[in-house]
PyMOL Python script that loads the backbone (N, CA, C, O; Angstrom):
from pymol import cmd

cmd.read_pdbstr("""\
ATOM      1  N   UNK A   1      16.054  18.449  14.054  1.00  0.00           N
ATOM      2  CA  UNK A   1      16.842  17.477  13.323  1.00  0.00           C
ATOM      3  C   UNK A   1      15.962  16.904  12.246  1.00  0.00           C
ATOM      4  O   UNK A   1      14.775  16.664  12.467  1.00  0.00           O
ATOM      5  N   UNK A   2      16.537  16.681  11.073  1.00  0.00           N
ATOM      6  CA  UNK A   2      15.891  16.076   9.915  1.00  0.00           C
ATOM      7  C   UNK A   2      16.272  14.674   9.737  1.00  0.00           C
ATOM      8  O   UNK A   2      17.453  14.353   9.874  1.00  0.00           O
ATOM      9  N   UNK A   3      15.361  13.797   9.440  1.00  0.00           N
ATOM     10  CA  UNK A   3      15.671  12.332   9.216  1.00  0.00           C
ATOM     11  C   UNK A   3      15.056  11.880   7.862  1.00  0.00           C
ATOM     12  O   UNK A   3      14.050  12.385   7.363  1.00  0.00           O
ATOM     13  N   UNK A   4      15.774  10.880   7.338  1.00  0.00           N
ATOM     14  CA  UNK A   4      15.308  10.284   6.105  1.00  0.00           C
ATOM     15  C   UNK A   4      15.219   8.767   6.491  1.00  0.00           C
ATOM     16  O   UNK A   4      16.108   8.202   7.128  1.00  0.00           O
ATOM     17  N   UNK A   5      14.087   8.161   6.060  1.00  0.00           N
ATOM     18  CA  UNK A   5      13.812   6.791   6.293  1.00  0.00           C
ATOM     19  C   UNK A   5      13.710   6.177   5.038  1.00  0.00           C
ATOM     20  O   UNK A   5      13.090   6.728   4.128  1.00  0.00           O
ATOM     21  N   UNK A   6      14.348   4.913   4.874  1.00  0.00           N
ATOM     22  CA  UNK A   6      14.272   4.088   3.683  1.00  0.00           C
ATOM     23  C   UNK A   6      13.693   2.789   4.139  1.00  0.00           C
ATOM     24  O   UNK A   6      14.202   2.260   5.127  1.00  0.00           O
ATOM     25  N   UNK A   7      12.680   2.207   3.531  1.00  0.00           N
ATOM     26  CA  UNK A   7      12.008   1.023   4.046  1.00  0.00           C
ATOM     27  C   UNK A   7      11.560   0.146   2.829  1.00  0.00           C
ATOM     28  O   UNK A   7      11.390   0.701   1.743  1.00  0.00           O
ATOM     29  N   UNK A   8      11.368  -1.165   2.961  1.00  0.00           N
ATOM     30  CA  UNK A   8      10.710  -2.072   2.090  1.00  0.00           C
ATOM     31  C   UNK A   8       9.841  -3.007   3.071  1.00  0.00           C
ATOM     32  O   UNK A   8      10.133  -3.171   4.255  1.00  0.00           O
ATOM     33  N   UNK A   9       8.837  -3.547   2.490  1.00  0.00           N
ATOM     34  CA  UNK A   9       8.026  -4.560   3.215  1.00  0.00           C
ATOM     35  C   UNK A   9       8.025  -5.735   2.424  1.00  0.00           C
ATOM     36  O   UNK A   9       8.084  -5.662   1.197  1.00  0.00           O
ATOM     37  N   UNK A  10       7.955  -6.947   3.107  1.00  0.00           N
ATOM     38  CA  UNK A  10       7.795  -8.247   2.404  1.00  0.00           C
ATOM     39  C   UNK A  10       6.820  -9.065   3.000  1.00  0.00           C
ATOM     40  O   UNK A  10       6.459  -8.824   4.152  1.00  0.00           O
ATOM     41  N   UNK A  11       6.315 -10.068   2.316  1.00  0.00           N
ATOM     42  CA  UNK A  11       6.824 -10.689   1.007  1.00  0.00           C
ATOM     43  C   UNK A  11       6.370  -9.887  -0.222  1.00  0.00           C
ATOM     44  O   UNK A  11       5.312  -9.260  -0.264  1.00  0.00           O
ATOM     45  N   UNK A  12       7.250  -9.963  -1.197  1.00  0.00           N
ATOM     46  CA  UNK A  12       7.091  -9.189  -2.563  1.00  0.00           C
ATOM     47  C   UNK A  12       6.130 -10.024  -3.283  1.00  0.00           C
ATOM     48  O   UNK A  12       6.020 -11.241  -3.133  1.00  0.00           O
ATOM     49  N   UNK A  13       5.396  -9.243  -4.127  1.00  0.00           N
ATOM     50  CA  UNK A  13       4.425  -9.794  -5.127  1.00  0.00           C
ATOM     51  C   UNK A  13       4.558  -8.907  -6.236  1.00  0.00           C
ATOM     52  O   UNK A  13       4.024  -7.798  -6.241  1.00  0.00           O
ATOM     53  N   UNK A  14       5.384  -9.435  -7.359  1.00  0.00           N
ATOM     54  CA  UNK A  14       5.421  -8.565  -8.622  1.00  0.00           C
ATOM     55  C   UNK A  14       4.244  -8.525  -9.452  1.00  0.00           C
ATOM     56  O   UNK A  14       4.256  -7.741 -10.401  1.00  0.00           O
ATOM     57  N   UNK A  15       3.259  -9.223  -9.255  1.00  0.00           N
ATOM     58  CA  UNK A  15       2.033  -9.122 -10.071  1.00  0.00           C
ATOM     59  C   UNK A  15       1.021  -8.053  -9.520  1.00  0.00           C
ATOM     60  O   UNK A  15       0.405  -7.308 -10.283  1.00  0.00           O
ATOM     61  N   UNK A  16       0.885  -8.017  -8.175  1.00  0.00           N
ATOM     62  CA  UNK A  16      -0.144  -7.211  -7.480  1.00  0.00           C
ATOM     63  C   UNK A  16       0.542  -6.775  -6.081  1.00  0.00           C
ATOM     64  O   UNK A  16       1.179  -7.517  -5.334  1.00  0.00           O
ATOM     65  N   UNK A  17       0.262  -5.374  -5.895  1.00  0.00           N
ATOM     66  CA  UNK A  17       0.920  -4.864  -4.594  1.00  0.00           C
ATOM     67  C   UNK A  17       0.075  -5.548  -3.433  1.00  0.00           C
ATOM     68  O   UNK A  17      -1.154  -5.479  -3.421  1.00  0.00           O
ATOM     69  N   UNK A  18       0.801  -6.203  -2.471  1.00  0.00           N
ATOM     70  CA  UNK A  18       0.171  -6.896  -1.357  1.00  0.00           C
ATOM     71  C   UNK A  18      -0.420  -5.743  -0.370  1.00  0.00           C
ATOM     72  O   UNK A  18      -0.050  -4.569  -0.340  1.00  0.00           O
ATOM     73  N   UNK A  19      -1.352  -6.309   0.371  1.00  0.00           N
ATOM     74  CA  UNK A  19      -2.032  -5.354   1.412  1.00  0.00           C
ATOM     75  C   UNK A  19      -0.999  -4.546   2.263  1.00  0.00           C
ATOM     76  O   UNK A  19      -1.166  -3.349   2.496  1.00  0.00           O
ATOM     77  N   UNK A  20       0.039  -5.235   2.701  1.00  0.00           N
ATOM     78  CA  UNK A  20       0.878  -4.575   3.686  1.00  0.00           C
ATOM     79  C   UNK A  20       1.695  -3.466   2.957  1.00  0.00           C
ATOM     80  O   UNK A  20       2.108  -2.473   3.556  1.00  0.00           O
ATOM     81  N   UNK A  21       1.907  -3.695   1.613  1.00  0.00           N
ATOM     82  CA  UNK A  21       2.673  -2.577   0.766  1.00  0.00           C
ATOM     83  C   UNK A  21       1.657  -1.424   0.664  1.00  0.00           C
ATOM     84  O   UNK A  21       2.081  -0.285   0.857  1.00  0.00           O
ATOM     85  N   UNK A  22       0.495  -1.593   0.411  1.00  0.00           N
ATOM     86  CA  UNK A  22      -0.586  -0.613   0.220  1.00  0.00           C
ATOM     87  C   UNK A  22      -0.812   0.260   1.479  1.00  0.00           C
ATOM     88  O   UNK A  22      -0.956   1.482   1.457  1.00  0.00           O
ATOM     89  N   UNK A  23      -0.823  -0.491   2.526  1.00  0.00           N
ATOM     90  CA  UNK A  23      -0.926   0.133   3.945  1.00  0.00           C
ATOM     91  C   UNK A  23       0.315   0.992   4.219  1.00  0.00           C
ATOM     92  O   UNK A  23       0.200   2.143   4.638  1.00  0.00           O
ATOM     93  N   UNK A  24       1.522   0.410   3.973  1.00  0.00           N
ATOM     94  CA  UNK A  24       2.713   1.326   4.145  1.00  0.00           C
ATOM     95  C   UNK A  24       2.690   2.533   3.330  1.00  0.00           C
ATOM     96  O   UNK A  24       3.080   3.599   3.806  1.00  0.00           O
ATOM     97  N   UNK A  25       2.257   2.441   2.129  1.00  0.00           N
ATOM     98  CA  UNK A  25       2.179   3.595   1.217  1.00  0.00           C
ATOM     99  C   UNK A  25       1.200   4.569   1.865  1.00  0.00           C
ATOM    100  O   UNK A  25       1.521   5.753   1.958  1.00  0.00           O
ATOM    101  N   UNK A  26      -0.026   4.118   2.338  1.00  0.00           N
ATOM    102  CA  UNK A  26      -0.949   5.024   2.865  1.00  0.00           C
ATOM    103  C   UNK A  26      -0.515   5.691   4.042  1.00  0.00           C
ATOM    104  O   UNK A  26      -0.868   6.855   4.232  1.00  0.00           O
ATOM    105  N   UNK A  27       0.306   5.014   4.961  1.00  0.00           N
ATOM    106  CA  UNK A  27       0.762   5.552   6.206  1.00  0.00           C
ATOM    107  C   UNK A  27       1.827   6.765   5.828  1.00  0.00           C
ATOM    108  O   UNK A  27       1.732   7.875   6.352  1.00  0.00           O
ATOM    109  N   UNK A  28       2.673   6.488   5.031  1.00  0.00           N
ATOM    110  CA  UNK A  28       3.770   7.423   4.538  1.00  0.00           C
ATOM    111  C   UNK A  28       3.188   8.557   3.754  1.00  0.00           C
ATOM    112  O   UNK A  28       3.578   9.704   3.972  1.00  0.00           O
ATOM    113  N   UNK A  29       2.322   8.313   2.898  1.00  0.00           N
ATOM    114  CA  UNK A  29       1.773   9.525   2.175  1.00  0.00           C
ATOM    115  C   UNK A  29       0.863  10.297   2.978  1.00  0.00           C
ATOM    116  O   UNK A  29       0.715  11.477   2.659  1.00  0.00           O
ATOM    117  N   UNK A  30       0.159   9.795   4.065  1.00  0.00           N
ATOM    118  CA  UNK A  30      -0.748  10.507   4.871  1.00  0.00           C
ATOM    119  C   UNK A  30       0.137  11.197   6.045  1.00  0.00           C
ATOM    120  O   UNK A  30      -0.434  12.004   6.779  1.00  0.00           O
ATOM    121  N   UNK A  31       1.360  10.941   6.224  1.00  0.00           N
ATOM    122  CA  UNK A  31       2.255  11.529   7.368  1.00  0.00           C
ATOM    123  C   UNK A  31       2.584  12.999   6.944  1.00  0.00           C
ATOM    124  O   UNK A  31       2.553  13.357   5.767  1.00  0.00           O
ATOM    125  N   UNK A  32       2.870  13.744   7.887  1.00  0.00           N
ATOM    126  CA  UNK A  32       3.443  15.074   7.697  1.00  0.00           C
ATOM    127  C   UNK A  32       4.874  15.145   7.406  1.00  0.00           C
ATOM    128  O   UNK A  32       5.704  15.619   8.181  1.00  0.00           O
ATOM    129  N   UNK A  33       5.137  14.626   6.195  1.00  0.00           N
ATOM    130  CA  UNK A  33       6.570  14.603   5.756  1.00  0.00           C
ATOM    131  C   UNK A  33       6.762  15.492   4.586  1.00  0.00           C
ATOM    132  O   UNK A  33       5.825  15.785   3.844  1.00  0.00           O
ATOM    133  N   UNK A  34       8.026  15.942   4.409  1.00  0.00           N
ATOM    134  CA  UNK A  34       8.325  16.933   3.279  1.00  0.00           C
ATOM    135  C   UNK A  34       8.585  16.201   1.944  1.00  0.00           C
ATOM    136  O   UNK A  34       8.223  16.731   0.893  1.00  0.00           O
ATOM    137  N   UNK A  35       9.167  15.063   1.950  1.00  0.00           N
ATOM    138  CA  UNK A  35       9.459  14.343   0.689  1.00  0.00           C
ATOM    139  C   UNK A  35       9.157  12.884   0.947  1.00  0.00           C
ATOM    140  O   UNK A  35       9.512  12.254   1.943  1.00  0.00           O
ATOM    141  N   UNK A  36       8.434  12.413  -0.107  1.00  0.00           N
ATOM    142  CA  UNK A  36       8.058  10.954  -0.112  1.00  0.00           C
ATOM    143  C   UNK A  36       8.200  10.384  -1.518  1.00  0.00           C
ATOM    144  O   UNK A  36       7.666  10.917  -2.490  1.00  0.00           O
ATOM    145  N   UNK A  37       8.940   9.281  -1.588  1.00  0.00           N
ATOM    146  CA  UNK A  37       9.114   8.633  -2.953  1.00  0.00           C
ATOM    147  C   UNK A  37       8.770   6.999  -2.660  1.00  0.00           C
ATOM    148  O   UNK A  37       9.466   6.231  -1.995  1.00  0.00           O
ATOM    149  N   UNK A  38       7.681   6.734  -3.250  1.00  0.00           N
ATOM    150  CA  UNK A  38       7.163   5.373  -3.039  1.00  0.00           C
ATOM    151  C   UNK A  38       7.394   4.692  -4.410  1.00  0.00           C
ATOM    152  O   UNK A  38       7.052   5.173  -5.490  1.00  0.00           O
ATOM    153  N   UNK A  39       8.029   3.493  -4.220  1.00  0.00           N
ATOM    154  CA  UNK A  39       8.358   2.674  -5.549  1.00  0.00           C
ATOM    155  C   UNK A  39       8.148   1.182  -5.241  1.00  0.00           C
ATOM    156  O   UNK A  39       7.937   0.767  -4.102  1.00  0.00           O
ATOM    157  N   UNK A  40       8.221   0.400  -6.347  1.00  0.00           N
ATOM    158  CA  UNK A  40       7.985  -1.030  -6.204  1.00  0.00           C
ATOM    159  C   UNK A  40       9.082  -1.789  -5.352  1.00  0.00           C
ATOM    160  O   UNK A  40       8.757  -2.828  -4.777  1.00  0.00           O
ATOM    161  N   UNK A  41      10.235  -1.352  -5.264  1.00  0.00           N
ATOM    162  CA  UNK A  41      11.394  -1.947  -4.552  1.00  0.00           C
ATOM    163  C   UNK A  41      11.867  -1.243  -3.493  1.00  0.00           C
ATOM    164  O   UNK A  41      12.760  -1.777  -2.834  1.00  0.00           O
ATOM    165  N   UNK A  42      11.438  -0.055  -3.142  1.00  0.00           N
ATOM    166  CA  UNK A  42      12.024   0.719  -2.048  1.00  0.00           C
ATOM    167  C   UNK A  42      11.231   1.954  -1.889  1.00  0.00           C
ATOM    168  O   UNK A  42      10.587   2.434  -2.822  1.00  0.00           O
ATOM    169  N   UNK A  43      11.282   2.487  -0.661  1.00  0.00           N
ATOM    170  CA  UNK A  43      10.415   3.756  -0.393  1.00  0.00           C
ATOM    171  C   UNK A  43      11.319   4.654   0.453  1.00  0.00           C
ATOM    172  O   UNK A  43      12.035   4.187   1.338  1.00  0.00           O
ATOM    173  N   UNK A  44      11.262   6.034   0.137  1.00  0.00           N
ATOM    174  CA  UNK A  44      11.953   6.866   1.144  1.00  0.00           C
ATOM    175  C   UNK A  44      11.037   7.927   1.438  1.00  0.00           C
ATOM    176  O   UNK A  44      10.119   8.240   0.679  1.00  0.00           O
ATOM    177  N   UNK A  45      11.301   8.533   2.634  1.00  0.00           N
ATOM    178  CA  UNK A  45      10.576   9.719   3.119  1.00  0.00           C
ATOM    179  C   UNK A  45      11.474  10.530   3.982  1.00  0.00           C
ATOM    180  O   UNK A  45      12.404   9.965   4.557  1.00  0.00           O
ATOM    181  N   UNK A  46      11.270  11.846   4.128  1.00  0.00           N
ATOM    182  CA  UNK A  46      12.161  12.761   4.764  1.00  0.00           C
ATOM    183  C   UNK A  46      11.295  13.780   5.416  1.00  0.00           C
ATOM    184  O   UNK A  46      10.251  14.147   4.877  1.00  0.00           O
ATOM    185  N   UNK A  47      11.708  14.262   6.592  1.00  0.00           N
ATOM    186  CA  UNK A  47      11.059  15.253   7.294  1.00  0.00           C
ATOM    187  C   UNK A  47      11.649  15.384   8.719  1.00  0.00           C
ATOM    188  O   UNK A  47      12.671  14.803   9.086  1.00  0.00           O
ATOM    189  N   UNK A  48      10.843  16.269   9.538  1.00  0.00           N
ATOM    190  CA  UNK A  48      11.333  16.472  10.744  1.00  0.00           C
ATOM    191  C   UNK A  48      11.418  15.222  11.558  1.00  0.00           C
ATOM    192  O   UNK A  48      10.766  14.245  11.188  1.00  0.00           O
ATOM    193  N   UNK A  49      12.215  15.153  12.714  1.00  0.00           N
ATOM    194  CA  UNK A  49      12.454  13.861  13.386  1.00  0.00           C
ATOM    195  C   UNK A  49      11.136  13.425  14.082  1.00  0.00           C
ATOM    196  O   UNK A  49      10.878  12.221  14.075  1.00  0.00           O
ATOM    197  N   UNK A  50      10.285  14.280  14.677  1.00  0.00           N
ATOM    198  CA  UNK A  50       9.074  13.812  15.212  1.00  0.00           C
ATOM    199  C   UNK A  50       8.135  13.227  14.250  1.00  0.00           C
ATOM    200  O   UNK A  50       7.500  12.228  14.588  1.00  0.00           O
ATOM    201  N   UNK A  51       7.964  13.800  12.961  1.00  0.00           N
ATOM    202  CA  UNK A  51       7.163  13.368  11.995  1.00  0.00           C
ATOM    203  C   UNK A  51       7.543  12.103  11.478  1.00  0.00           C
ATOM    204  O   UNK A  51       6.676  11.253  11.279  1.00  0.00           O
ATOM    205  N   UNK A  52       8.819  11.867  11.223  1.00  0.00           N
ATOM    206  CA  UNK A  52       9.398  10.593  10.783  1.00  0.00           C
ATOM    207  C   UNK A  52       9.259   9.552  11.798  1.00  0.00           C
ATOM    208  O   UNK A  52       8.849   8.446  11.443  1.00  0.00           O
ATOM    209  N   UNK A  53       9.534   9.762  12.945  1.00  0.00           N
ATOM    210  CA  UNK A  53       9.541   8.709  13.927  1.00  0.00           C
ATOM    211  C   UNK A  53       8.019   8.261  14.300  1.00  0.00           C
ATOM    212  O   UNK A  53       7.766   7.120  14.687  1.00  0.00           O
ATOM    213  N   UNK A  54       7.094   9.212  14.154  1.00  0.00           N
ATOM    214  CA  UNK A  54       5.713   8.892  14.363  1.00  0.00           C
ATOM    215  C   UNK A  54       5.284   8.055  13.164  1.00  0.00           C
ATOM    216  O   UNK A  54       4.541   7.083  13.300  1.00  0.00           O
ATOM    217  N   UNK A  55       5.750   8.435  12.032  1.00  0.00           N
ATOM    218  CA  UNK A  55       5.332   7.632  10.701  1.00  0.00           C
ATOM    219  C   UNK A  55       5.872   6.293  10.718  1.00  0.00           C
ATOM    220  O   UNK A  55       5.244   5.339  10.259  1.00  0.00           O
ATOM    221  N   UNK A  56       7.108   6.189  11.276  1.00  0.00           N
ATOM    222  CA  UNK A  56       7.703   4.843  11.283  1.00  0.00           C
ATOM    223  C   UNK A  56       7.028   3.887  12.273  1.00  0.00           C
ATOM    224  O   UNK A  56       6.873   2.691  12.025  1.00  0.00           O
ATOM    225  N   UNK A  57       6.638   4.476  13.401  1.00  0.00           N
ATOM    226  CA  UNK A  57       5.824   3.655  14.329  1.00  0.00           C
ATOM    227  C   UNK A  57       4.553   3.242  13.749  1.00  0.00           C
ATOM    228  O   UNK A  57       4.209   2.066  13.862  1.00  0.00           O
ATOM    229  N   UNK A  58       3.852   4.047  13.167  1.00  0.00           N
ATOM    230  CA  UNK A  58       2.558   3.713  12.538  1.00  0.00           C
ATOM    231  C   UNK A  58       2.816   2.623  11.361  1.00  0.00           C
ATOM    232  O   UNK A  58       2.088   1.636  11.242  1.00  0.00           O
ATOM    233  N   UNK A  59       3.827   2.866  10.570  1.00  0.00           N
ATOM    234  CA  UNK A  59       4.249   2.089   9.430  1.00  0.00           C
ATOM    235  C   UNK A  59       4.487   0.661   9.923  1.00  0.00           C
ATOM    236  O   UNK A  59       3.877  -0.266   9.390  1.00  0.00           O
ATOM    237  N   UNK A  60       5.298   0.463  10.856  1.00  0.00           N
ATOM    238  CA  UNK A  60       5.599  -0.843  11.540  1.00  0.00           C
ATOM    239  C   UNK A  60       4.360  -1.505  11.974  1.00  0.00           C
ATOM    240  O   UNK A  60       4.062  -2.616  11.534  1.00  0.00           O
ATOM    241  N   UNK A  61       3.599  -0.851  12.847  1.00  0.00           N
ATOM    242  CA  UNK A  61       2.396  -1.498  13.488  1.00  0.00           C
ATOM    243  C   UNK A  61       1.319  -1.919  12.346  1.00  0.00           C
ATOM    244  O   UNK A  61       0.844  -3.055  12.337  1.00  0.00           O
ATOM    245  N   UNK A  62       0.982  -0.997  11.440  1.00  0.00           N
ATOM    246  CA  UNK A  62      -0.054  -1.191  10.405  1.00  0.00           C
ATOM    247  C   UNK A  62       0.438  -2.243   9.322  1.00  0.00           C
ATOM    248  O   UNK A  62      -0.349  -3.089   8.897  1.00  0.00           O
ATOM    249  N   UNK A  63       1.643  -2.182   8.919  1.00  0.00           N
ATOM    250  CA  UNK A  63       2.180  -3.152   7.937  1.00  0.00           C
ATOM    251  C   UNK A  63       2.176  -4.475   8.382  1.00  0.00           C
ATOM    252  O   UNK A  63       1.779  -5.377   7.644  1.00  0.00           O
ATOM    253  N   UNK A  64       2.636  -4.708   9.674  1.00  0.00           N
ATOM    254  CA  UNK A  64       2.628  -5.999  10.252  1.00  0.00           C
ATOM    255  C   UNK A  64       1.250  -6.632  10.433  1.00  0.00           C
ATOM    256  O   UNK A  64       1.004  -7.810  10.172  1.00  0.00           O
ATOM    257  N   UNK A  65       0.313  -5.679  10.935  1.00  0.00           N
ATOM    258  CA  UNK A  65      -1.162  -6.165  11.039  1.00  0.00           C
ATOM    259  C   UNK A  65      -1.654  -6.548   9.696  1.00  0.00           C
ATOM    260  O   UNK A  65      -2.487  -7.443   9.552  1.00  0.00           O
ATOM    261  N   UNK A  66      -1.104  -5.821   8.627  1.00  0.00           N
ATOM    262  CA  UNK A  66      -1.694  -6.183   7.147  1.00  0.00           C
ATOM    263  C   UNK A  66      -0.970  -7.316   6.558  1.00  0.00           C
ATOM    264  O   UNK A  66      -1.155  -7.575   5.369  1.00  0.00           O
ATOM    265  N   UNK A  67      -0.139  -8.038   7.291  1.00  0.00           N
ATOM    266  CA  UNK A  67       0.439  -9.258   6.809  1.00  0.00           C
ATOM    267  C   UNK A  67       1.956  -9.196   6.398  1.00  0.00           C
ATOM    268  O   UNK A  67       2.475 -10.154   5.823  1.00  0.00           O
ATOM    269  N   UNK A  68       2.636  -8.091   6.691  1.00  0.00           N
ATOM    270  CA  UNK A  68       4.055  -8.114   6.342  1.00  0.00           C
ATOM    271  C   UNK A  68       4.780  -9.090   7.309  1.00  0.00           C
ATOM    272  O   UNK A  68       4.504  -9.194   8.504  1.00  0.00           O
ATOM    273  N   UNK A  69       5.760  -9.810   6.639  1.00  0.00           N
ATOM    274  CA  UNK A  69       6.530 -10.764   7.451  1.00  0.00           C
ATOM    275  C   UNK A  69       7.971 -10.274   7.673  1.00  0.00           C
ATOM    276  O   UNK A  69       8.755 -10.834   8.439  1.00  0.00           O
ATOM    277  N   UNK A  70       8.241  -9.239   6.979  1.00  0.00           N
ATOM    278  CA  UNK A  70       9.616  -8.512   7.244  1.00  0.00           C
ATOM    279  C   UNK A  70       9.450  -7.158   6.820  1.00  0.00           C
ATOM    280  O   UNK A  70       8.855  -6.889   5.777  1.00  0.00           O
ATOM    281  N   UNK A  71       9.977  -6.233   7.622  1.00  0.00           N
ATOM    282  CA  UNK A  71      10.143  -4.880   7.172  1.00  0.00           C
ATOM    283  C   UNK A  71      11.588  -4.486   7.496  1.00  0.00           C
ATOM    284  O   UNK A  71      12.080  -4.605   8.618  1.00  0.00           O
ATOM    285  N   UNK A  72      12.237  -3.999   6.401  1.00  0.00           N
ATOM    286  CA  UNK A  72      13.582  -3.488   6.418  1.00  0.00           C
ATOM    287  C   UNK A  72      13.506  -2.087   6.466  1.00  0.00           C
ATOM    288  O   UNK A  72      12.834  -1.485   5.628  1.00  0.00           O
ATOM    289  N   UNK A  73      14.215  -1.412   7.489  1.00  0.00           N
ATOM    290  CA  UNK A  73      14.314   0.166   7.233  1.00  0.00           C
ATOM    291  C   UNK A  73      15.580   0.593   7.800  1.00  0.00           C
ATOM    292  O   UNK A  73      16.203  -0.028   8.662  1.00  0.00           O
ATOM    293  N   UNK A  74      15.940   1.747   7.236  1.00  0.00           N
ATOM    294  CA  UNK A  74      17.140   2.498   7.703  1.00  0.00           C
ATOM    295  C   UNK A  74      16.755   3.864   7.875  1.00  0.00           C
ATOM    296  O   UNK A  74      16.091   4.470   7.034  1.00  0.00           O
ATOM    297  N   UNK A  75      17.213   4.429   9.096  1.00  0.00           N
ATOM    298  CA  UNK A  75      16.951   5.950   9.336  1.00  0.00           C
ATOM    299  C   UNK A  75      18.323   6.631   9.327  1.00  0.00           C
ATOM    300  O   UNK A  75      19.318   6.143   9.864  1.00  0.00           O
ATOM    301  N   UNK A  76      18.298   7.673   8.742  1.00  0.00           N
ATOM    302  CA  UNK A  76      19.639   8.456   8.590  1.00  0.00           C
ATOM    303  C   UNK A  76      19.242   9.981   9.096  1.00  0.00           C
ATOM    304  O   UNK A  76      18.129  10.433   8.827  1.00  0.00           O
ATOM    305  N   UNK A  77      20.160  10.707   9.802  1.00  0.00           N
ATOM    306  CA  UNK A  77      20.074  11.957  10.068  1.00  0.00           C
ATOM    307  C   UNK A  77      20.642  12.735   8.751  1.00  0.00           C
ATOM    308  O   UNK A  77      21.760  12.519   8.283  1.00  0.00           O
ATOM    309  N   UNK A  78      19.777  13.603   8.261  1.00  0.00           N
ATOM    310  CA  UNK A  78      20.170  14.315   6.946  1.00  0.00           C
ATOM    311  C   UNK A  78      20.410  15.815   7.303  1.00  0.00           C
ATOM    312  O   UNK A  78      20.904  16.507   6.413  1.00  0.00           O
ATOM    313  N   UNK A  79      20.141  16.353   8.408  1.00  0.00           N
ATOM    314  CA  UNK A  79      20.386  17.770   8.693  1.00  0.00           C
ATOM    315  C   UNK A  79      19.649  18.308   9.833  1.00  0.00           C
ATOM    316  O   UNK A  79      18.840  17.612  10.447  1.00  0.00           O
ATOM    317  N   UNK A  80      19.888  19.464  10.125  1.00  0.00           N
ATOM    318  CA  UNK A  80      19.200  20.145  11.211  1.00  0.00           C
ATOM    319  C   UNK A  80      18.033  20.810  10.726  1.00  0.00           C
ATOM    320  O   UNK A  80      18.007  21.122   9.535  1.00  0.00           O
ATOM    321  N   UNK A  81      17.012  21.089  11.508  1.00  0.00           N
ATOM    322  CA  UNK A  81      15.892  21.863  11.183  1.00  0.00           C
ATOM    323  C   UNK A  81      14.776  21.673  12.020  1.00  0.00           C
ATOM    324  O   UNK A  81      14.819  20.707  12.781  1.00  0.00           O
ATOM    325  N   UNK A  82      13.709  22.459  12.031  1.00  0.00           N
ATOM    326  CA  UNK A  82      12.689  22.271  12.807  1.00  0.00           C
ATOM    327  C   UNK A  82      11.879  21.009  12.552  1.00  0.00           C
ATOM    328  O   UNK A  82      11.802  20.578  11.402  1.00  0.00           O
ATOM    329  N   UNK A  83      11.278  20.400  13.550  1.00  0.00           N
ATOM    330  CA  UNK A  83      10.385  19.272  13.347  1.00  0.00           C
ATOM    331  C   UNK A  83       8.989  19.798  12.764  1.00  0.00           C
ATOM    332  O   UNK A  83       8.412  20.750  13.289  1.00  0.00           O
ATOM    333  N   UNK A  84       8.468  19.105  11.622  1.00  0.00           N
ATOM    334  CA  UNK A  84       7.357  19.571  10.983  1.00  0.00           C
ATOM    335  C   UNK A  84       6.316  18.529  11.194  1.00  0.00           C
ATOM    336  O   UNK A  84       5.189  18.678  10.723  1.00  0.00           O
TER     337      UNK A  84
END
""", "prot")
cmd.dss("prot")
cmd.show_as("cartoon", "prot")
cmd.util.cbc("prot")
cmd.orient("prot")
């Protein structure tokens, strides 16, 4: 199964990326995912179910530890395929 996750971390800071946003980017870019798009107002990543779920767990834990007060995320099944 393939999954796509979309997420944002808060609070926002338009002048400088907060620590929790940098940590979230680090987690997602370092995960074994096929497609990653990191932007100032939203982020997406796609890959095998195991890889996405592992990345989401790390993202939640590390972003909260880094000061996030809210993390919004949505996970969608986007197709079948091997877990990468």
